[in-house]
Structures are given as C-alpha cells and as structure tokens.
C-alpha positions, 0 to 999 in steps of 0.5 A: 234038761226036762223039769221033773214033776217035783220041780214043777210042783215046787215052782207051782207051790212057790208061785202060789205062796208068793201070790198069797204074800203079794210077792212077785215070783220073778223078784223073789227068784232074783232076791234068792240069788243076791248077796248082801252087798248086791242087795245094798247096791239096789238101795243106792241112788246116784247122779253123775252130775251135769244137771241141776243138783239140789245139794253140794254133793255129786256122786263119784266113780258112777260107772265103776259103781254100776259095774260093781252092782253098787247102784240101783238107780241113776238120775241127772242123765238123759237121752237114749244113747247116754242112758243105754250106755249106763243100762248096758253097764248094769245089765252086761257087766254085773253078775245078775244083770239087774237094770237101773231105775232112771229118775228125773225132776220133771216138775212142770213139763220136760222140754215142753215147759208148762206153767209152774205148778202153783200156776196150773193149780190156778186153772182149777181144771183137773183134765188140763192138769192131767194132760200136762202130766201125760205130755211130761211123761211122754217126753221124759220117757222118750228121753229114757227116763222112767221115774219122776220125782213129782208131784209135790203135794205139800200144803203151803200157807206161807208165801215166804217159802220159795217152794210154794211155787211147786205145789197147789197152794193152801187147800187140802181138798183142791190139793188132793184133786190136783195130786190125783190128776198128776199121778194119773197123768204120769202113770197112766193105766199101765206102768209097763207102757213105754210112755208112762213113768213112776210118779213120786209123791213128795215131800213126805211129810209136812215140808210146806209148813217149815217154820218162818217160811225158811227152807229145810227148817223144822216143822212142829204141829199137832196130829189133828192139824196134820190129818185134817189139813196137811196129810190129805193130798199125800193120801189122795196121791197114794190112793190114785196109785203113786208107786213111789214116795220121797221123804222130806228134809224137815223133822216131824215130831222131832224126828227127821222124816227120813228116819221117822218110823211113825211116818214111813212105816206106821202111817204110810205102810200100816195105816195107809197100806202103801206097798211101793218104795220110799226114796230119801230126798237129796242127801237127807239121810246124811243131813240127819247128822246135822239134825243131831241124830248121830254119825253116818252109820247111825243115821243110815241104820235109823233110816232103813229101820224106819222104812226108807228104801233108797238113799239118794246120793249120800251113799250112807246105805252103801258104805255103812249097812254092811257094817251095821249088819255085822254088828247086829244093828240092822238085819239082812232081812230089813235090807232084803225088804227094801231091795224087794221094793226097788226090784218090784218097781223095776218089775212094774216098769217091765225093765226085767223083760226089756231093760231098753224099752225106754231107749228108742233113739227115734222117739226124741225127734217125734215125741218132744217139743212137738207143735201139739205139745206147745199148743197145750203149753199155751192153753195151760198158761192161759188157763193159769192166769188170774185177773187180780184187779180190773180197773175200768175197761183197760182190758182187753186191749185193742190189737190196733192200739199204740202200746208202751211195753215196758219192764224188766220182764217184757223182753226176757226169755230167761225168766219165762220157764219158772223155777225147777225147770232143769230140763227146759231150754229158756232160749226156746221160750217166747218172750212177752214182746215176741208174743205181742208181735205174734198176736197183734201184728197191727199194734204199734209196740214200743219197748223199754226195759225201764228198770232192772228186776233188782238193783242189788248186786248181792241179791242178784248173785244169789238168784243167778246160781243157775244162770242169768236171771237178774241182769243189771244193766250198765245203763243208769236206773234214771236213764232207763226210767226216763226212756220208759216215761217218754215211750209211755207218754206217746202210747195209748196204753202202758203194759208193764211186765214186772215181778220176780225172776225165776229163781227168786222163788223155788228151792232155797229161795225163801224171802222175808220181803215178798214185795215187788223189788223197789227198783220196779216199784219206783218204775210202777209209781212213775208210770202210773203218774203219766195218766195213761191206762195201765196194765201190770203183767205180774210174774211170780212164783208165790203170792206177793204183798202188792198192797201198794199196787192194788191202790194204783189206777191199774189192772193187774194180771197175774201170770206166774212163770208161764212156761215155754209159750209165755209170751203168746199166752200172755198176748192171747189174754191181754188182747182178748183172744182168751178171757182169763178164768184162773183163781188163786189157790193161796191167799195173798197177804196185806203184808208179811206180818199176817203170815201165815194167812189162809181162808180156812181159819178157826174162830177164837173165843173172841172173834172179831165182829167185823174188819174194824178194830175192836179192843179185846177181840182177835185183830190187829192194830195196824191192818185187817184180819182178812187177806188182801186177795182171798183164796179162790179169787179171780176176775174176768172180762165179764161178770157173773151173777149167782142166784137161786142158791138152795139145798134140795132138802133141809136134812141129810141122813146117813147113806143118802145125799143132798144136792146144793145148787146155784144158778150162774148167769154171765151178765157181762159183754164177753163169753167167759169161764167161771170156777163155781166153788162150794164151801161148808161150815160145821157149826158145832163139832167135837173139835174146833171147826174152820170157818169154811172148807172147800168141798167141791168146785166146777169150772163152767163156760158161759156165753154172754147172757147164758145161765147154768145151774150147777149142782153139788151132791153131798154125802156123809163122806164130805162131812167127815174130819179127824176127831181128837182120837184121829178117827175119821168121822161125821158128827150130826149137827147143823151145816152152813153152805156157801156157793160163789166165785171165791172163799170171800162169800157169805153163807147161802143156806144151811142143812142138818145131818142126822144119823 
C-alpha cells in the first residue's frame, strides 16, 4: 500500500520531534506498541546459572520467561550457539521480537586473562591498559557477549577490603585516567561494531569506602570528600562515553545506592547529564529489605522512582511493578522511561538491525586466546610488577644459576589468574616453575613446595568456594620445610613464591589480618637464615603488611596475580629480560592499625614535625605516620636522578598555562623505564587542602646514561577543587610542586596563581 502525503508528513514531523527530544524514532515506535507488562519485562535481567554468581540466587524458568517477554537481558551464558538459542527465543517467540542484552563480568580479560586491575594500574601505562580492554572486548564479543560489567572505578584506601584488587587504587586522578582508557578500550569508537561492547561503570557510588573494609558495609562521608576524592573516576568514565552504570550495594547518606534518587537522578542524570541506563548490582534491590527500607514491592518502587532502570536477578521489578502501577505508587510513564533506556542501548549495539551480529560461530576459533593476545598478556604482566625492595645485587638472576625455587605458589596454576576471572581457565596459565624453565633453560632449577599457603583448614574452606585455591598437603609442614632448606643450601640463589591465594582477595574476601599467612612467614624466616641471596616473588590482590619481610636481607618483587602468562612474565623480570617499571597505586601500611593509609592526607592543626614521636602532635606511640611503602613507589634494576626541576615562570594567570619540568637521567647499568610523577599542593584555600595531589605523570624509557627532560603543562583547570558550596573552582594563591619517582618527595618549587 502506498503511503499518503499526510502519513509521510506525520512520520517526518514525528522524527523531527524525536530528534528534538534526543529520542530514537525506532525505539519510540516499539515503545508505542508495548504493553505495560512488556515494558516491565525489559527491566528484568536474569542468569540461568552455571557461571560465577555473586549471590545465592539463580534465576528460574529462564527460557519460559524469555518466551513470555519477561526478560530484557541475560548474563552468565556464553558461546555463539547457546546465546543464539536464547536470542531466537526472544526474537521469534515473543510478540514484538525484542532482542536481549547479553552481559558478563569481563573484569581483567576474557579467556586471555590479564593481571588483576590493581596490577595493570601499577603499570601507569594508559595505552597498555586500553589495549587489554580492546582484547577483552574482542574475545567476549566473539563469544556472543555485548555488555560488560566493567570497569570498577571505586577509589579504595582500605586494603582490608578484598575488592581493592578490582580497581585502580587510592588516587582519583590516576583512577580517572585508567577509567577513561578502559571505557575507550571496551567501547571503541562505534558500539555498533561487532568487536565492541557496552561498558558499565561500577559501583556507583563510594563502594570502596565501606566501613572497616568489610564488603557490602555502610558508607558515610561528607559531600566534600565525595566530590573531591571519590566521585572523579565515575565522572571521567561517563565523560568518556560509558553507556551503562551499575549501582552499588552500600548506602549513601543513609539510602542504599539502588534506591537513592539524589545519586541516580539528581547527580548522575541532572548534574552530570548521563543518558545511558542504570542496572542494579546482583539482587541489590531485594537487599534493600535487609537495609530496612520496606518489603519487595516498596523497595522496587523506590528504586524505579530513584532512577534505576534494570533489576539484576532479584525480579522485584518483574513481580511488583504492575501492582504498584495499579495502586498509584509508580506511574507507567516512569516504567516507560526505564524501558526506553534499555531499548536505546540495544539500538546503539545494532541489535534491532541484526540480533545475531555477535553470534558468528567462526569467531571463537580466530579471536580468542590467540598467540598475539597471550603476548599482550605477558607484556601487561611484566609492566604491572613492582620491585618493592632491592637488596644488594641479587636481581636480575643469571640464567645459568643454580636456583632453589620454593614456596606454595611456585608450581601452582590455580592461583595465577586472580580474583574475578570467571571466564578464564586456570589450567591454561603458565606456572612460575614452567616460566623459569621456558626463559632460562640453562639454569639448574630445584623445586620444593616448602609450605602450604595456609595451614588453617577452616580458612581454606572459605577461600576455596570457587575451586581449589589453598591445597593443604598431606605431608607435614616440618617435612616440607626441611626439604626446602636442603634444596636452598645447594643453590646459588633462593626464589620464594609467596603470598595470597586468588580468592583471599576479591568480593566477599575482606581480611583483618593482611600479613602473609604464618605458614609462609615461618618458611621465609628459615630460608633467610640459610644465608644465600634470596628473592621473594610476592603475589597478592591487595597491599599487604610486610613490615617483617622488609627487614630481612631479601629483594621483594610484587607480581599481584599476573594472569594467564604469569610464569613467563615473572621469569622475564627475574632473569633480566625486562627491567621492572611498575609503581604501586595504593599505599602499603606498616600495620593494620594505620588503615586507612593514603598519601593525600590533610594536615591537622597539630602536624607532626617529623617521623619522631612528639607529644600533643598528630602521631602514634607505636609506629610512624607514613606508609611502609608510599603511593607511587617502585624500584628498578637501574637508578634515576632528578635534577633541573623548575617552573617556566613564577606566576600562572587565568586562560594561560605554566610548564613544570625536570630532567631525568638513567645513572645505573641497565636500560629502564621510569614513571615521572607530578604533585601539587595548594598552600592556602577555602577548604583544607591535602599535603599533595597527583596532577600528572609520564612513563619514559631511558637507555643507561641517557637523560630526558619531562614537561608538564598546568592550567587553571588543574588547580580546581570542589569548595564548601560544591562549586568547582580554582582559588588564587601559592602552590608548591613536586616532581619525582613516588609520592614521598619533598617540594621542588612553587608558583602563584592569579586572576
């Protein structure tokens, strides 16, 4: 039938109207046909189980619900064939044929597992981090997934919190740069391409500040701290184009994030202009009942009205919103708004044009765990390692040495991938023993387990919830240690692989004792007595209290949980094929009593004049104020000298810039890389300033004997902060600047800012 002039005119006017309101005509056309029940169905995200769940609930009757139009998205399923079946149910068996979003937790790689995010953050290499996200997106989309629950950008200053492993550490500036790199890596320049995926910024908001470092715990902080220290990485990720946000488990100002209208509407949408969709975390809507906010119908209505668009697994939206509409507790228009946002995301992905665009059965064989991807995993792992302590000239080790490789993590594939690697396969990882043999085949390597990760069977049971991570040997601890000591006595050098099992950090893995377990500490003490050169290869998902180990005559190489190429990458560094260049992004405490410990503290009215105790000053009776290992610290096999640190002029004015520079010289015997860090201190302002704040960094490579001048351009924007009225301002005054290799540097110069 031919369309009449009037109908064409109406369509044209409709299209113009939609564009004026930033609405998508195709989406509005679908919405106009939908029943209330179908709209509610789009707000329901379910999992059939089989993957790694983050709660006790697994969705039931998933296939039937999809066919009934009661599902908007699916997660916990992968593979083109499986997902095609689910997508066909949605497209062919429902009245409107609306395709599904397919989500997954692709936290640090898909099948090619990269180091945990706290590790990759320690590379301070934004291009490298972006490349890892691009590969993760390529692999996940090859397996049919189009929506990623990453990146986690929560600022974390309490290493007791297990999920510190999933983020970038303690600093908002560095965290913001990493958030941008990851979003750009996942989403690329066009979400309609089959190798890009929707990125989800999580957990909104403040989840990393849970009281006592206990997961899911309450959060309470001032708006000033929120805006200046915790919110910047979320904002940066959204400015980079992230299309989705996940609400957090904690409360904010006494209201759980999933039902917090100030957070999800006033801040996120009205102040920041976010136009994507918000999904709850796993059953976080239902968990508002336990928070004390009412029954399932009440908390579901509260969440929808607050600005939450999609309910993950709990199905409170599915089962109660219809009743709430009938009772006048929510409006259909509020449901329509949420449904529109879900449909718009599907439109961005091109699913209405081709629901099966991510389901090419040929792609898994060509795009997943390729040689090139494993090469990148090895590169990322090497870049993440931090040389915490350098004792004499133990490192690097000669490839012809006689090596005692000992410790419970030395020949252990199950703990290489790290927490939150549900799509990785531990059996495909390279153990440290394998890596040593691959990289140094001429070396004489003798292995002994030496100790269990922990001897505590109750503790091991908690850690092993997702599989064997702590294996307690049938052999006695004494027998294992005795064997290791004999191996050590006959070696030129001892390499002890120690630290945490994978699930000793991560979600629901908070610890009040963040030392190396006593079973391993005893082993380290006894091996140190042998008198041979000794290296600790330290593996963990968090900063640890290693005050005892730092006093021993050992070198310490922090390798986090390095991913699928762990052993090869560790061997590359230990044997000197790569000079470690990582810098820690979260301060390491002297003991757990210092926590929270971070570099950008504020001075008090009674500042401590030094690290020595002074009565009536802000200090401790039993330890120093400073961290054991400060933010930004990381050594190298070579040494670097900083000089000619200067400002291009003494005064910065509005709409202009000033250049701060330093010359860095490689003064050692190895080529190496250095992360040059710039910090500023606002000496006087309307709200109390931190002692210093990171404002720039550059990673440079220097041949031995080579010098380079590094320059940072500073403008008024770099001086801005949120004042007491939450206005983002730069105030005239004096500024100190610091340029060096860590946050533990003295002021190098100053400049003034004037309008």
